[in-house]
mmCIF file of the C-alpha atoms, coordinates in Angstrom:
data_MODEL
# 
_entry.id   MODEL 
# 
loop_
_atom_site.group_PDB 
_atom_site.id 
_atom_site.type_symbol 
_atom_site.label_atom_id 
_atom_site.label_alt_id 
_atom_site.label_comp_id 
_atom_site.label_asym_id 
_atom_site.label_entity_id 
_atom_site.label_seq_id 
_atom_site.pdbx_PDB_ins_code 
_atom_site.Cartn_x 
_atom_site.Cartn_y 
_atom_site.Cartn_z 
_atom_site.occupancy 
_atom_site.B_iso_or_equiv 
_atom_site.pdbx_formal_charge 
_atom_site.auth_seq_id 
_atom_site.auth_comp_id 
_atom_site.auth_asym_id 
_atom_site.auth_atom_id 
_atom_site.pdbx_PDB_model_num 
ATOM 1  C CA . MET A 1 1  ? -12.357 -19.058 -0.570  1.00 0.00 ? 1  MET A CA 1 
ATOM 2  C CA . THR A 1 2  ? -11.477 -15.878 -2.505  1.00 0.00 ? 2  THR A CA 1 
ATOM 3  C CA . ASN A 1 3  ? -12.912 -13.637 0.235   1.00 0.00 ? 3  ASN A CA 1 
ATOM 4  C CA . MET A 1 4  ? -10.828 -15.500 2.837   1.00 0.00 ? 4  MET A CA 1 
ATOM 5  C CA . LEU A 1 5  ? -7.639  -14.948 0.798   1.00 0.00 ? 5  LEU A CA 1 
ATOM 6  C CA . SER A 1 6  ? -8.519  -11.321 0.199   1.00 0.00 ? 6  SER A CA 1 
ATOM 7  C CA . GLY A 1 7  ? -9.051  -10.834 3.905   1.00 0.00 ? 7  GLY A CA 1 
ATOM 8  C CA . ALA A 1 8  ? -5.698  -12.460 4.668   1.00 0.00 ? 8  ALA A CA 1 
ATOM 9  C CA . ILE A 1 9  ? -3.930  -10.193 2.167   1.00 0.00 ? 9  ILE A CA 1 
ATOM 10 C CA . ALA A 1 10 ? -5.729  -7.134  3.584   1.00 0.00 ? 10 ALA A CA 1 
ATOM 11 C CA . MET A 1 11 ? -4.655  -8.144  7.116   1.00 0.00 ? 11 MET A CA 1 
ATOM 12 C CA . ALA A 1 12 ? -1.075  -8.716  6.009   1.00 0.00 ? 12 ALA A CA 1 
ATOM 13 C CA . SER A 1 13 ? -0.994  -5.388  4.201   1.00 0.00 ? 13 SER A CA 1 
ATOM 14 C CA . LEU A 1 14 ? -2.286  -3.638  7.346   1.00 0.00 ? 14 LEU A CA 1 
ATOM 15 C CA . VAL A 1 15 ? 0.382   -5.296  9.484   1.00 0.00 ? 15 VAL A CA 1 
ATOM 16 C CA . ILE A 1 16 ? 3.090   -4.246  7.115   1.00 0.00 ? 16 ILE A CA 1 
ATOM 17 C CA . ALA A 1 17 ? 1.672   -0.724  7.005   1.00 0.00 ? 17 ALA A CA 1 
ATOM 18 C CA . MET A 1 18 ? 1.811   -0.530  10.772  1.00 0.00 ? 18 MET A CA 1 
ATOM 19 C CA . PHE A 1 19 ? 5.390   -1.873  10.751  1.00 0.00 ? 19 PHE A CA 1 
ATOM 20 C CA . PHE A 1 20 ? 6.492   0.849   8.358   1.00 0.00 ? 20 PHE A CA 1 
ATOM 21 C CA . LEU A 1 21 ? 4.526   3.493   10.359  1.00 0.00 ? 21 LEU A CA 1 
ATOM 22 C CA . HIS A 1 22 ? 6.324   2.376   13.530  1.00 0.00 ? 22 HIS A CA 1 
ATOM 23 C CA . TYR A 1 23 ? 9.680   2.956   11.869  1.00 0.00 ? 23 TYR A CA 1 
ATOM 24 C CA . TRP A 1 24 ? 8.551   6.341   10.499  1.00 0.00 ? 24 TRP A CA 1 
ATOM 25 C CA . THR A 1 25 ? 7.664   7.493   14.053  1.00 0.00 ? 25 THR A CA 1 
ATOM 26 C CA . LYS A 1 26 ? 11.207  6.585   15.260  1.00 0.00 ? 26 LYS A CA 1 
ATOM 27 C CA . THR A 1 27 ? 13.159  8.020   12.258  1.00 0.00 ? 27 THR A CA 1 
ATOM 28 C CA . GLN A 1 28 ? 10.829  10.639  10.696  1.00 0.00 ? 28 GLN A CA 1 
ATOM 29 C CA . ASP A 1 29 ? 12.131  9.367   7.337   1.00 0.00 ? 29 ASP A CA 1 
ATOM 30 C CA . ARG A 1 30 ? 9.613   9.958   4.496   1.00 0.00 ? 30 ARG A CA 1 
ATOM 31 C CA . PHE A 1 31 ? 10.590  6.678   2.926   1.00 0.00 ? 31 PHE A CA 1 
ATOM 32 C CA . PHE A 1 32 ? 8.878   4.734   5.704   1.00 0.00 ? 32 PHE A CA 1 
ATOM 33 C CA . LEU A 1 33 ? 5.802   6.986   5.595   1.00 0.00 ? 33 LEU A CA 1 
ATOM 34 C CA . LEU A 1 34 ? 5.291   6.450   1.928   1.00 0.00 ? 34 LEU A CA 1 
ATOM 35 C CA . PHE A 1 35 ? 5.684   2.719   2.224   1.00 0.00 ? 35 PHE A CA 1 
ATOM 36 C CA . SER A 1 36 ? 3.219   2.727   5.097   1.00 0.00 ? 36 SER A CA 1 
ATOM 37 C CA . LEU A 1 37 ? 0.717   4.718   3.049   1.00 0.00 ? 37 LEU A CA 1 
ATOM 38 C CA . SER A 1 38 ? 1.183   2.406   0.047   1.00 0.00 ? 38 SER A CA 1 
ATOM 39 C CA . PHE A 1 39 ? 0.475   -0.720  2.071   1.00 0.00 ? 39 PHE A CA 1 
ATOM 40 C CA . PHE A 1 40 ? -2.474  0.913   3.820   1.00 0.00 ? 40 PHE A CA 1 
ATOM 41 C CA . ILE A 1 41 ? -4.017  1.820   0.388   1.00 0.00 ? 41 ILE A CA 1 
ATOM 42 C CA . GLN A 1 42 ? -3.466  -1.823  -0.692  1.00 0.00 ? 42 GLN A CA 1 
ATOM 43 C CA . CYS A 1 43 ? -5.261  -2.972  2.467   1.00 0.00 ? 43 CYS A CA 1 
ATOM 44 C CA . LEU A 1 44 ? -8.276  -0.668  1.755   1.00 0.00 ? 44 LEU A CA 1 
ATOM 45 C CA . ASN A 1 45 ? -8.254  -1.886  -1.943  1.00 0.00 ? 45 ASN A CA 1 
ATOM 46 C CA . ARG A 1 46 ? -8.653  -5.513  -0.822  1.00 0.00 ? 46 ARG A CA 1 
ATOM 47 C CA . ILE A 1 47 ? -11.350 -4.604  1.661   1.00 0.00 ? 47 ILE A CA 1 
ATOM 48 C CA . LEU A 1 48 ? -13.328 -2.695  -0.987  1.00 0.00 ? 48 LEU A CA 1 
ATOM 49 C CA . MET A 1 49 ? -12.956 -5.576  -3.483  1.00 0.00 ? 49 MET A CA 1 
ATOM 50 C CA . VAL A 1 50 ? -14.640 -7.902  -1.034  1.00 0.00 ? 50 VAL A CA 1 
ATOM 51 C CA . GLN A 1 51 ? -17.306 -5.476  0.107   1.00 0.00 ? 51 GLN A CA 1 
ATOM 52 C CA . LEU A 1 52 ? -18.513 -4.194  -3.304  1.00 0.00 ? 52 LEU A CA 1 
ATOM 53 C CA . PRO A 1 53 ? -20.815 -6.557  -5.173  1.00 0.00 ? 53 PRO A CA 1 
ATOM 54 C CA . GLY A 1 54 ? -19.633 -7.743  -8.577  1.00 0.00 ? 54 GLY A CA 1 
ATOM 55 C CA . ALA A 1 55 ? -16.152 -6.355  -8.024  1.00 0.00 ? 55 ALA A CA 1 
ATOM 56 C CA . SER A 1 56 ? -13.264 -8.074  -9.739  1.00 0.00 ? 56 SER A CA 1 
ATOM 57 C CA . GLU A 1 57 ? -9.557  -7.726  -9.353  1.00 0.00 ? 57 GLU A CA 1 
ATOM 58 C CA . SER A 1 58 ? -9.145  -6.748  -13.022 1.00 0.00 ? 58 SER A CA 1 
ATOM 59 C CA . SER A 1 59 ? -11.626 -3.871  -12.676 1.00 0.00 ? 59 SER A CA 1 
ATOM 60 C CA . ALA A 1 60 ? -10.185 -0.502  -13.794 1.00 0.00 ? 60 ALA A CA 1 
ATOM 61 C CA . LEU A 1 61 ? -10.964 1.068   -10.449 1.00 0.00 ? 61 LEU A CA 1 
ATOM 62 C CA . PHE A 1 62 ? -9.109  -1.485  -8.383  1.00 0.00 ? 62 PHE A CA 1 
ATOM 63 C CA . TYR A 1 63 ? -6.295  -1.736  -10.900 1.00 0.00 ? 63 TYR A CA 1 
ATOM 64 C CA . SER A 1 64 ? -5.828  2.057   -10.758 1.00 0.00 ? 64 SER A CA 1 
ATOM 65 C CA . ILE A 1 65 ? -5.735  1.999   -6.961  1.00 0.00 ? 65 ILE A CA 1 
ATOM 66 C CA . ARG A 1 66 ? -3.062  -0.709  -6.983  1.00 0.00 ? 66 ARG A CA 1 
ATOM 67 C CA . PHE A 1 67 ? -1.116  1.166   -9.678  1.00 0.00 ? 67 PHE A CA 1 
ATOM 68 C CA . PHE A 1 68 ? -1.131  4.334   -7.597  1.00 0.00 ? 68 PHE A CA 1 
ATOM 69 C CA . SER A 1 69 ? 0.066   2.321   -4.565  1.00 0.00 ? 69 SER A CA 1 
ATOM 70 C CA . TYR A 1 70 ? 3.008   0.886   -6.555  1.00 0.00 ? 70 TYR A CA 1 
ATOM 71 C CA . LEU A 1 71 ? 3.755   4.397   -7.809  1.00 0.00 ? 71 LEU A CA 1 
ATOM 72 C CA . LEU A 1 72 ? 4.105   5.533   -4.235  1.00 0.00 ? 72 LEU A CA 1 
ATOM 73 C CA . ILE A 1 73 ? 6.641   2.776   -3.603  1.00 0.00 ? 73 ILE A CA 1 
ATOM 74 C CA . LEU A 1 74 ? 8.578   3.705   -6.722  1.00 0.00 ? 74 LEU A CA 1 
ATOM 75 C CA . PHE A 1 75 ? 8.580   7.389   -5.700  1.00 0.00 ? 75 PHE A CA 1 
ATOM 76 C CA . ALA A 1 76 ? 9.759   6.481   -2.219  1.00 0.00 ? 76 ALA A CA 1 
ATOM 77 C CA . ILE A 1 77 ? 12.713  4.526   -3.598  1.00 0.00 ? 77 ILE A CA 1 
ATOM 78 C CA . LEU A 1 78 ? 13.654  7.184   -6.112  1.00 0.00 ? 78 LEU A CA 1 
ATOM 79 C CA . ASP A 1 79 ? 13.290  9.938   -3.439  1.00 0.00 ? 79 ASP A CA 1 
ATOM 80 C CA . LYS A 1 80 ? 15.524  7.978   -1.027  1.00 0.00 ? 80 LYS A CA 1 
ATOM 81 C CA . ASN A 1 81 ? 18.255  7.456   -3.633  1.00 0.00 ? 81 ASN A CA 1 
ATOM 82 C CA . ARG A 1 82 ? 18.162  10.987  -4.952  1.00 0.00 ? 82 ARG A CA 1 
ATOM 83 C CA . ASP A 1 83 ? 21.351  12.968  -4.675  1.00 0.00 ? 83 ASP A CA 1 
ATOM 84 C CA . LYS A 1 84 ? 20.767  15.282  -1.730  1.00 0.00 ? 84 LYS A CA 1 
ATOM 85 C CA . SER A 1 85 ? 23.949  17.367  -2.256  1.00 0.00 ? 85 SER A CA 1 
ATOM 86 C CA . ALA A 1 86 ? 22.743  19.028  -5.511  1.00 0.00 ? 86 ALA A CA 1 
# 
């Protein structure tokens, strides 16, 4: 059951990454590229958790990967809202 849910989350993350990548190709806005990269990392993280034996969601490796992914989202938001006139 856990593997099935992880697969569904990985698939959803991949679809979201492709959605943001589509908008990046149309606008060339770095915001969409960073969001796409973040969701693609989350997709790979879920796939690795299922494939590696004995892997758990609270493992330091997987937690660090998710943390980096969330930092990318935070950076994208801050970068988008930064004052460009300065």
